[in-house]
DRENBA-606113 format. One record per residue (C-alpha): x, y, z; residue in three letters; residue number from 1. Coordinates in pm, whole numbers, plus 50000, padded with zeros to 5 digits. Each point is the difference from the previous one (the first is absolute). Last residue first. Example, Ala and Ser with C-alpha at 12.3 -4.5 7.8 and 13.67 -1.06 7.14 Angstrom:
// DRENBA-606113
+-------+-------+-------+--------+-----+
!    xx !    yy !    zz ! residu ! num !
+-------+-------+-------+--------+-----+
! 51367 ! 49894 ! 50714 !    Ser !   2 !
! 49863 ! 49656 ! 50066 !    Ala !   1 !
+-------+-------+-------+--------+-----+
This chain:
// DRENBA-606113
+-------+-------+-------+--------+-----+
!    xx !    yy !    zz ! residu ! num !
+-------+-------+-------+--------+-----+
! 48778 ! 43729 ! 52159 !    Phe ! 366 !
! 49668 ! 50179 ! 49977 !    Cys ! 365 !
! 50079 ! 50265 ! 50258 !    Leu ! 364 !
! 50337 ! 50086 ! 49846 !    Asp ! 363 !
! 49848 ! 50014 ! 49651 !    Ser ! 362 !
! 49726 ! 50233 ! 50118 !    Cys ! 361 !
! 50250 ! 50234 ! 50166 !    Leu ! 360 !
! 50217 ! 50004 ! 49688 !    Arg ! 359 !
! 49704 ! 50088 ! 49778 !    Glu ! 358 !
! 49883 ! 50269 ! 50242 !    Ile ! 357 !
! 50346 ! 50154 ! 49994 !    Arg ! 356 !
! 49995 ! 49981 ! 49621 !    Glu ! 355 !
! 49674 ! 50197 ! 49984 !    His ! 354 !
! 50137 ! 50275 ! 50223 !    Ser ! 353 !
! 50310 ! 50024 ! 49780 !    Lys ! 352 !
! 49787 ! 50016 ! 49686 !    Leu ! 351 !
! 49785 ! 50277 ! 50144 !    Asp ! 350 !
! 50313 ! 50197 ! 50094 !    Glu ! 349 !
! 50132 ! 49961 ! 49643 !    Ser ! 348 !
! 49688 ! 50170 ! 49868 !    Glu ! 347 !
! 49817 ! 49919 ! 49677 !    Ser ! 346 !
! 49950 ! 49635 ! 50091 !    Phe ! 345 !
! 49997 ! 49671 ! 49812 !    Thr ! 344 !
! 49911 ! 49647 ! 50113 !    Lys ! 343 !
! 50229 ! 49731 ! 49861 !    Gly ! 342 !
! 49946 ! 49755 ! 50288 !    Cys ! 341 !
! 50349 ! 49950 ! 50141 !    His ! 340 !
! 50219 ! 50257 ! 49819 !    Ser ! 339 !
! 49750 ! 50279 ! 50070 !    Cys ! 338 !
! 50011 ! 50258 ! 49724 !    His ! 337 !
! 50055 ! 50379 ! 50023 !    Tyr ! 336 !
! 49940 ! 50186 ! 49671 !    Thr ! 335 !
! 49628 ! 50061 ! 50022 !    Lys ! 334 !
! 49941 ! 50217 ! 49696 !    Glu ! 333 !
! 49858 ! 50340 ! 50075 !    Glu ! 332 !
! 49625 ! 50031 ! 49977 !    Gln ! 331 !
! 50036 ! 50379 ! 49955 !    Thr ! 330 !
! 49705 ! 50084 ! 50223 !    His ! 329 !
! 50064 ! 49751 ! 50280 !    Ile ! 328 !
! 50374 ! 50061 ! 49962 !    Arg ! 327 !
! 49932 ! 50353 ! 50120 !    Glu ! 326 !
! 49936 ! 49871 ! 50354 !    His ! 325 !
! 50351 ! 49860 ! 50044 !    Lys ! 324 !
! 50157 ! 50322 ! 49882 !    Asn ! 323 !
! 49772 ! 50201 ! 50231 !    Leu ! 322 !
! 50088 ! 49790 ! 50302 !    Gln ! 321 !
! 50371 ! 50033 ! 49918 !    Arg ! 320 !
! 49958 ! 50376 ! 49991 !    Leu ! 319 !
! 49878 ! 50023 ! 50355 !    Trp ! 318 !
! 49703 ! 50164 ! 50170 !    Asn ! 317 !
! 49752 ! 49914 ! 49728 !    Phe ! 316 !
! 49721 ! 50171 ! 49809 !    Arg ! 315 !
! 49735 ! 49861 ! 49766 !    Lys ! 314 !
! 49934 ! 50228 ! 49703 !    Gly ! 313 !
! 49883 ! 49726 ! 49762 !    Cys ! 312 !
! 50250 ! 50013 ! 49714 !    Gln ! 311 !
! 50258 ! 50257 ! 50116 !    Ser ! 310 !
! 50039 ! 49816 ! 50330 !    Cys ! 309 !
! 50096 ! 50222 ! 50292 !    His ! 308 !
! 50319 ! 50041 ! 50201 !    Tyr ! 307 !
! 50013 ! 50287 ! 50249 !    Pro ! 306 !
! 49758 ! 49854 ! 50254 !    Lys ! 305 !
! 49922 ! 50276 ! 50246 !    Asp ! 304 !
! 49654 ! 49902 ! 50120 !    Glu ! 303 !
! 50150 ! 49718 ! 50201 !    Arg ! 302 !
! 50192 ! 50248 ! 50212 !    Thr ! 301 !
! 50072 ! 49783 ! 50303 !    His ! 300 !
! 50134 ! 49699 ! 49807 !    Thr ! 299 !
! 50195 ! 50242 ! 49783 !    Arg ! 298 !
! 50210 ! 50099 ! 50299 !    Asp ! 297 !
! 50141 ! 49645 ! 50018 !    His ! 296 !
! 50165 ! 50028 ! 49659 !    Arg ! 295 !
! 50163 ! 50327 ! 50104 !    Asn ! 294 !
! 50115 ! 49845 ! 50328 !    Leu ! 293 !
! 50161 ! 49708 ! 49817 !    Ala ! 292 !
! 50180 ! 50238 ! 49766 !    Glu ! 291 !
! 50135 ! 50191 ! 50300 !    Leu ! 290 !
! 50171 ! 49692 ! 50139 !    Gln ! 289 !
! 50025 ! 49864 ! 50354 !    Ser ! 288 !
! 49628 ! 50028 ! 50064 !    Phe ! 287 !
! 49786 ! 50106 ! 50292 !    Ser ! 286 !
! 49624 ! 49979 ! 50061 !    Met ! 285 !
! 49866 ! 50299 ! 50192 !    Gly ! 284 !
! 49651 ! 49983 ! 49847 !    Cys ! 283 !
! 49962 ! 50338 ! 49832 !    Leu ! 282 !
! 50347 ! 50157 ! 50018 !    Ser ! 281 !
! 50166 ! 49685 ! 49864 !    Cys ! 280 !
! 50353 ! 49964 ! 50133 !    Gln ! 279 !
! 50330 ! 49982 ! 49811 !    Tyr ! 278 !
! 50318 ! 49927 ! 50194 !    Leu ! 277 !
! 49938 ! 49643 ! 50109 !    Lys ! 276 !
! 50265 ! 49874 ! 50242 !    Glu ! 275 !
! 49976 ! 49629 ! 50075 !    Lys ! 274 !
! 50249 ! 49871 ! 49747 !    Lys ! 273 !
! 50186 ! 50325 ! 49968 !    Gln ! 272 !
! 50366 ! 49906 ! 49967 !    Thr ! 271 !
! 49997 ! 49661 ! 49824 !    His ! 270 !
! 49685 ! 50019 ! 49788 !    Ile ! 269 !
! 50059 ! 50373 ! 49962 !    Arg ! 268 !
! 50312 ! 49908 ! 49806 !    Glu ! 267 !
! 49784 ! 49888 ! 49706 !    His ! 266 !
! 49854 ! 50347 ! 49942 !    Thr ! 265 !
! 50349 ! 50149 ! 50011 !    Lys ! 264 !
! 50124 ! 49742 ! 49750 !    Leu ! 263 !
! 49712 ! 50068 ! 49761 !    Thr ! 262 !
! 50078 ! 50371 ! 50011 !    Gly ! 261 !
! 50365 ! 49932 ! 49922 !    Leu ! 260 !
! 49914 ! 49818 ! 49679 !    Trp ! 259 !
! 50133 ! 49678 ! 49850 !    Arg ! 258 !
! 49982 ! 49796 ! 50319 !    Phe ! 257 !
! 50224 ! 49754 ! 50180 !    Ser ! 256 !
! 49927 ! 49767 ! 50292 !    Lys ! 255 !
! 50287 ! 49979 ! 50246 !    Gly ! 254 !
! 49783 ! 49944 ! 50309 !    Cys ! 253 !
! 50082 ! 50297 ! 50223 !    His ! 252 !
! 50218 ! 50229 ! 49785 !    Ser ! 251 !
! 49753 ! 49978 ! 49711 !    Cys ! 250 !
! 50178 ! 50022 ! 49665 !    Pro ! 249 !
! 49947 ! 50282 ! 49745 !    Tyr ! 248 !
! 50177 ! 49922 ! 49671 !    Ser ! 247 !
! 49750 ! 49760 ! 49851 !    Lys ! 246 !
! 50134 ! 50022 ! 49647 !    Glu ! 245 !
! 49828 ! 50205 ! 49733 !    Gln ! 244 !
! 49908 ! 49869 ! 49656 !    Thr ! 243 !
! 49674 ! 49805 ! 50005 !    His ! 242 !
! 49845 ! 50132 ! 50323 !    Ala ! 241 !
! 50135 ! 50341 ! 49907 !    Lys ! 240 !
! 49759 ! 49992 ! 49707 !    Glu ! 239 !
! 49707 ! 50025 ! 50243 !    His ! 238 !
! 50120 ! 50328 ! 50148 !    Leu ! 237 !
! 50039 ! 50145 ! 49651 !    Lys ! 236 !
! 49653 ! 49877 ! 49905 !    Leu ! 235 !
! 49849 ! 50157 ! 50311 !    Ile ! 234 !
! 50159 ! 50334 ! 49908 !    Gly ! 233 !
! 49861 ! 49980 ! 49647 !    Leu ! 232 !
! 49645 ! 49973 ! 50128 !    Leu ! 231 !
! 49710 ! 49792 ! 49866 !    Arg ! 230 !
! 50195 ! 49675 ! 49986 !    Phe ! 229 !
! 50050 ! 49706 ! 49764 !    Ser ! 228 !
! 50171 ! 49663 ! 50051 !    Lys ! 227 !
! 50194 ! 49884 ! 49695 !    Gly ! 226 !
! 50257 ! 49798 ! 50198 !    Cys ! 225 !
! 50332 ! 50163 ! 49914 !    His ! 224 !
! 49907 ! 50307 ! 49793 !    Ser ! 223 !
! 49746 ! 50107 ! 50263 !    Cys ! 222 !
! 49715 ! 50193 ! 49844 !    His ! 221 !
! 49877 ! 50354 ! 50064 !    Tyr ! 220 !
! 49675 ! 50098 ! 49830 !    Pro ! 219 !
! 49757 ! 49839 ! 50246 !    Arg ! 218 !
! 49656 ! 50134 ! 49908 !    Glu ! 217 !
! 49715 ! 49879 ! 50222 !    Gly ! 216 !
! 49779 ! 50279 ! 49865 !    Thr ! 215 !
! 49866 ! 50121 ! 50334 !    His ! 214 !
! 50315 ! 49955 ! 50210 !    Thr ! 213 !
! 50194 ! 50132 ! 49701 !    Arg ! 212 !
! 49822 ! 50333 ! 50042 !    Glu ! 211 !
! 50188 ! 50052 ! 50328 !    His ! 210 !
! 50340 ! 49994 ! 49831 !    Met ! 209 !
! 49886 ! 50257 ! 49746 !    Lys ! 208 !
! 49850 ! 50222 ! 50271 !    Leu ! 207 !
! 50322 ! 49995 ! 50203 !    Gly ! 206 !
! 50204 ! 50084 ! 49690 !    Val ! 205 !
! 49776 ! 50302 ! 49943 !    Leu ! 204 !
! 50089 ! 50149 ! 50336 !    Trp ! 203 !
! 49796 ! 50125 ! 50295 !    Thr ! 202 !
! 49727 ! 49741 ! 49966 !    Phe ! 201 !
! 49622 ! 49988 ! 50022 !    Thr ! 200 !
! 49767 ! 49700 ! 50033 !    Lys ! 199 !
! 49683 ! 50029 ! 49793 !    Gly ! 198 !
! 49944 ! 49625 ! 49961 !    Cys ! 197 !
! 49997 ! 49953 ! 49624 !    Lys ! 196 !
! 50120 ! 50331 ! 49854 !    Ser ! 195 !
! 50291 ! 50019 ! 50244 !    Cys ! 194 !
! 50079 ! 50364 ! 50067 !    His ! 193 !
! 50326 ! 50196 ! 49965 !    Tyr ! 192 !
! 50007 ! 50355 ! 50137 !    Pro ! 191 !
! 50083 ! 49914 ! 50362 !    Lys ! 190 !
! 50098 ! 50327 ! 50169 !    Glu ! 189 !
! 50097 ! 49969 ! 50364 !    Gly ! 188 !
! 50173 ! 50339 ! 49986 !    Ser ! 187 !
! 50317 ! 49885 ! 50174 !    His ! 186 !
! 50035 ! 49668 ! 49814 !    Ile ! 185 !
! 49888 ! 50173 ! 49681 !    Arg ! 184 !
! 50315 ! 50213 ! 50023 !    Lys ! 183 !
! 50208 ! 49692 ! 49915 !    His ! 182 !
! 49842 ! 49969 ! 49655 !    Ser ! 181 !
! 50088 ! 50363 ! 49923 !    Lys ! 180 !
! 50356 ! 49947 ! 50124 !    Leu ! 179 !
! 50042 ! 49689 ! 49786 !    Ser ! 178 !
! 49876 ! 50192 ! 49695 !    Gly ! 177 !
! 50263 ! 50268 ! 50060 !    Leu ! 176 !
! 50274 ! 49737 ! 49986 !    Gln ! 175 !
! 50319 ! 49976 ! 50211 !    Ser ! 174 !
! 49814 ! 50020 ! 50329 !    Phe ! 173 !
! 50060 ! 50160 ! 50339 !    Ser ! 172 !
! 49814 ! 49958 ! 50330 !    Lys ! 171 !
! 49958 ! 50321 ! 50196 !    Gly ! 170 !
! 49680 ! 49893 ! 50178 !    Cys ! 169 !
! 49753 ! 50273 ! 49900 !    Gln ! 168 !
! 50178 ! 50199 ! 49728 !    Ser ! 167 !
! 50098 ! 49683 ! 49812 !    Cys ! 166 !
! 50325 ! 50056 ! 49811 !    His ! 165 !
! 50085 ! 49963 ! 49631 !    Tyr ! 164 !
! 50370 ! 50037 ! 49911 !    Pro ! 163 !
! 50106 ! 49644 ! 50084 !    Lys ! 162 !
! 50344 ! 49936 ! 49848 !    Glu ! 161 !
! 50132 ! 49651 ! 50068 !    Gly ! 160 !
! 50227 ! 50013 ! 49694 !    Thr ! 159 !
! 49888 ! 49665 ! 49859 !    His ! 158 !
! 49627 ! 50035 ! 50071 !    Thr ! 157 !
! 50032 ! 50362 ! 49886 !    Arg ! 156 !
! 50083 ! 49873 ! 49653 !    Lys ! 155 !
! 49641 ! 49876 ! 49969 !    His ! 154 !
! 49860 ! 50354 ! 50019 !    Gly ! 153 !
! 50230 ! 50113 ! 49721 !    Lys ! 152 !
! 49899 ! 49698 ! 49791 !    Leu ! 151 !
! 49631 ! 50076 ! 50049 !    Ser ! 150 !
! 50056 ! 50359 ! 49889 !    Gly ! 149 !
! 50172 ! 49879 ! 49685 !    Leu ! 148 !
! 49693 ! 49806 ! 49895 !    Gln ! 147 !
! 49956 ! 49646 ! 49863 !    Ser ! 146 !
! 50233 ! 49839 ! 50253 !    Phe ! 145 !
! 50271 ! 49733 ! 49996 !    Ser ! 144 !
! 50185 ! 49819 ! 50281 !    Lys ! 143 !
! 50367 ! 49934 ! 49929 !    Gly ! 142 !
! 50110 ! 50007 ! 50367 !    Cys ! 141 !
! 50258 ! 50278 ! 50012 !    Gln ! 140 !
! 49972 ! 50148 ! 49650 !    Phe ! 139 !
! 49625 ! 50052 ! 50033 !    Cys ! 138 !
! 49841 ! 49999 ! 49656 !    His ! 137 !
! 49764 ! 50240 ! 49822 !    Tyr ! 136 !
! 49860 ! 49875 ! 49668 !    Pro ! 135 !
! 49717 ! 49789 ! 50141 !    Lys ! 134 !
! 49768 ! 49902 ! 49714 !    Glu ! 133 !
! 49713 ! 49778 ! 50112 !    Gly ! 132 !
! 49816 ! 50066 ! 49675 !    Thr ! 131 !
! 49661 ! 50075 ! 50156 !    His ! 130 !
! 50113 ! 50201 ! 50303 !    Thr ! 129 !
! 50264 ! 50155 ! 49775 !    Arg ! 128 !
! 49717 ! 50156 ! 49799 !    Glu ! 127 !
! 49925 ! 50232 ! 50292 !    His ! 126 !
! 50342 ! 50166 ! 49989 !    Leu ! 125 !
! 49969 ! 50050 ! 49625 !    Lys ! 124 !
! 49653 ! 50150 ! 50045 !    Leu ! 123 !
! 50131 ! 50246 ! 50257 !    His ! 122 !
! 50273 ! 50109 ! 49759 !    Gln ! 121 !
! 49739 ! 50047 ! 49725 !    Ser ! 120 !
! 49826 ! 50260 ! 50209 !    Arg ! 119 !
! 49635 ! 50060 ! 50084 !    Asn ! 118 !
! 49924 ! 49632 ! 50064 !    Phe ! 117 !
! 49731 ! 49752 ! 49896 !    Ser ! 116 !
! 49922 ! 49643 ! 50114 !    Lys ! 115 !
! 49880 ! 49780 ! 49715 !    Gly ! 114 !
! 50131 ! 49672 ! 50144 !    Cys ! 113 !
! 50232 ! 49873 ! 49728 !    Gln ! 112 !
! 50036 ! 50288 ! 49752 !    Ser ! 111 !
! 50060 ! 50251 ! 50279 !    Cys ! 110 !
! 49863 ! 50338 ! 49899 !    His ! 109 !
! 50180 ! 50335 ! 49974 !    His ! 108 !
! 49766 ! 50294 ! 50027 !    Arg ! 107 !
! 50092 ! 50327 ! 49832 !    Arg ! 106 !
! 49908 ! 50315 ! 50190 !    Ala ! 105 !
! 49760 ! 50231 ! 49817 !    Pro ! 104 !
! 50168 ! 50308 ! 49846 !    Lys ! 103 !
! 50146 ! 50325 ! 50127 !    Ser ! 102 !
! 50306 ! 50118 ! 49802 !    Thr ! 101 !
! 49870 ! 50286 ! 49786 !    Glu ! 100 !
! 49713 ! 50104 ! 50227 !    Pro !  99 !
! 50235 ! 50020 ! 50304 !    Asp !  98 !
! 49797 ! 49944 ! 50315 !    Pro !  97 !
! 50078 ! 50257 ! 50274 !    Glu !  96 !
! 50162 ! 49856 ! 50314 !    Gly !  95 !
! 50297 ! 50238 ! 49990 !    Ser !  94 !
! 50237 ! 49719 ! 49912 !    His !  93 !
! 49808 ! 49941 ! 49676 !    Ser !  92 !
! 49729 ! 49743 ! 49960 !    Glu !  91 !
! 50025 ! 49716 ! 49745 !    Gly !  90 !
! 49828 ! 49750 ! 50231 !    Ser !  89 !
! 50271 ! 49739 ! 49999 !    Asp !  88 !
! 50291 ! 50185 ! 50158 !    Ser !  87 !
! 49760 ! 50203 ! 50211 !    His !  86 !
! 49894 ! 49688 ! 50197 !    Ser !  85 !
! 50330 ! 49962 ! 50179 !    Asp !  84 !
! 50150 ! 49655 ! 49963 !    Pro !  83 !
! 49856 ! 49686 ! 50162 !    Arg !  82 !
! 50253 ! 49809 ! 50210 !    Glu !  81 !
! 50101 ! 49652 ! 49885 !    Gly !  80 !
! 50352 ! 50048 ! 50137 !    Thr !  79 !
! 50225 ! 49913 ! 49708 !    Thr !  78 !
! 49776 ! 50065 ! 49703 !    Lys !  77 !
! 49825 ! 50295 ! 50158 !    Ser !  76 !
! 50335 ! 50165 ! 50058 !    Leu !  75 !
! 50110 ! 49939 ! 49644 !    Asp !  74 !
! 49680 ! 50164 ! 49876 !    Gly !  73 !
! 50059 ! 50301 ! 50221 !    Thr !  72 !
! 50351 ! 50042 ! 49859 !    Glu !  71 !
! 49858 ! 49985 ! 49648 !    Glu !  70 !
! 49740 ! 50263 ! 50086 !    Glu !  69 !
! 50265 ! 50229 ! 50149 !    Glu !  68 !
! 50210 ! 49974 ! 49686 !    Gly !  67 !
! 49701 ! 50086 ! 49783 !    Glu !  66 !
! 49931 ! 50306 ! 50214 !    Glu !  65 !
! 50359 ! 50122 ! 49955 !    Glu !  64 !
! 49982 ! 49949 ! 49628 !    Lys !  63 !
! 49690 ! 50218 ! 49988 !    Leu !  62 !
! 50172 ! 50276 ! 50200 !    Thr !  61 !
! 50299 ! 50012 ! 49765 !    Phe !  60 !
! 49774 ! 50029 ! 49696 !    Thr !  59 !
! 49823 ! 50297 ! 50158 !    Ile !  58 !
! 50330 ! 50167 ! 50089 !    Gln !  57 !
! 50123 ! 49951 ! 49643 !    Arg !  56 !
! 49697 ! 50191 ! 49868 !    Glu !  55 !
! 50059 ! 50285 ! 50247 !    Glu !  54 !
! 50353 ! 50049 ! 49876 !    Lys !  53 !
! 50312 ! 49914 ! 50195 !    Val !  52 !
! 50275 ! 50256 ! 49937 !    Glu !  51 !
! 50035 ! 50130 ! 50357 !    Phe !  50 !
! 49996 ! 49646 ! 50134 !    Ala !  49 !
! 50298 ! 49903 ! 49784 !    Glu !  48 !
! 50236 ! 50188 ! 50230 !    Lys !  47 !
! 49846 ! 49843 ! 50309 !    Val !  46 !
! 50062 ! 49654 ! 49862 !    Thr !  45 !
! 49739 ! 49763 ! 49858 !    Val !  44 !
! 50100 ! 49634 ! 50035 !    Glu !  43 !
! 49979 ! 49788 ! 49686 !    Lys !  42 !
! 49755 ! 49714 ! 50032 !    Glu !  41 !
! 50162 ! 49652 ! 50009 !    Glu !  40 !
! 49986 ! 49992 ! 50380 !    Glu !  39 !
! 49626 ! 50060 ! 50009 !    Lys !  38 !
! 49880 ! 50334 ! 50140 !    Val !  37 !
! 49832 ! 49977 ! 50342 !    Thr !  36 !
! 50268 ! 50163 ! 50218 !    Phe !  35 !
! 50093 ! 50259 ! 49735 !    Ala !  34 !
! 49655 ! 50157 ! 50029 !    Glu !  33 !
! 50086 ! 50174 ! 50323 !    Asp !  32 !
! 50326 ! 50140 ! 49860 !    Glu !  31 !
! 49825 ! 50121 ! 49687 !    Val !  30 !
! 49724 ! 50170 ! 50197 !    Glu !  29 !
! 50250 ! 50163 ! 50234 !    Gln !  28 !
! 50208 ! 50135 ! 49711 !    Lys !  27 !
! 49696 ! 50135 ! 49822 !    Val !  26 !
! 49891 ! 50186 ! 50312 !    Thr !  25 !
! 50349 ! 50138 ! 50064 !    Val !  24 !
! 50023 ! 50124 ! 49643 !    Ala !  23 !
! 49659 ! 50164 ! 50020 !    Glu !  22 !
! 50091 ! 50165 ! 50330 !    Glu !  21 !
! 50324 ! 50131 ! 49848 !    Glu !  20 !
! 49816 ! 50129 ! 49700 !    Lys !  19 !
! 49756 ! 50183 ! 50224 !    Glu !  18 !
! 50287 ! 50144 ! 50205 !    Thr !  17 !
! 50177 ! 50129 ! 49689 !    Trp !  16 !
! 49682 ! 50172 ! 49885 !    Cys !  15 !
! 49955 ! 50166 ! 50341 !    Val !  14 !
! 50362 ! 50111 ! 50016 !    Glu !  13 !
! 49972 ! 50160 ! 49657 !    Thr !  12 !
! 49688 ! 50186 ! 50106 !    Thr !  11 !
! 50174 ! 50140 ! 50304 !    Gly !  10 !
! 50301 ! 50109 ! 49800 !    Thr !   9 !
! 49791 ! 50186 ! 49749 !    Ser !   8 !
! 50123 ! 49979 ! 49642 !    Ser !   7 !
! 49815 ! 49670 ! 49946 !    Thr !   6 !
! 49671 ! 50172 ! 49929 !    Asp !   5 !
! 49751 ! 49712 ! 49968 !    Arg !   4 !
! 49861 ! 49826 ! 49689 !    Gly !   3 !
! 50308 ! 49776 ! 49965 !    Ser !   2 !
! 49967 ! 49882 ! 50360 !    Cys !   1 !
+-------+-------+-------+--------+-----+
């Protein structure tokens, strides 16, 4: 306003209004920027805003951007989310590339597997898969995790919080991944395929368990007797035979059982001797147990033999038939010996049949 005539009242009011607008603008900018300034930075008051030079404003803006980048890096470290692309590309907030700051993004490579990442924080998270480092601990159960986000999700198992809801059935879950897996039940999606037989599965764990039928892998071993199993759940049931008491007695005959399901199956002998609940839809034959009906159904659908030999391709209705057949290829040692004649067998049933013949012959001869 120095170049204008300040003697006029109208002109003086215009100059005062422009200064007022400038002061208000500076005040708003400073107040907005105060939310992102680090705690150790000195706050800029309204009085100081009038004395701030243009050079200081540029320095202030650069510090603000650095603080935002550090906050974004912390977020990626805890949640695994990828930060905004402009923080790496050297572009300004307006979308225009800055020739002074734009440069090719640095790639951080894993020294063990060679995988590369845009940020060093992402590389550090990945390296924990090799080192096994789990720095985040649950104070309630002591379980450890490699990422903070995994710990937060785990804590919901203690609090009972289930923030993720299925829009189709209303079921709630504590983990987002559990909700995504659940939605496959509604959509019918089966993204996991067996490379040997082509069978598809909804979940990866189902595929892994199925693949053990081809490989014969039994990774779960009983610490009491050494017997191995394909599924962890079957091992846990088996271990109860060593440790758990038979706490379910039959009210009719007094016989005790370790599991309630076994007791209920047994009680049908007393209460449903003639009643057979499960009937075959093809031939009308009835059975007292569902498992017996399922085994019977395979006699009608001979083409559906789920167990096949990996060596010769022969198929079988039951797993025990496949196991017995595979001994032809592996030439498994015959571990069952007859105490009378010394003959050996690979199956205990074959030995029992042989011994019955031995006893029958001895009874006839003497």
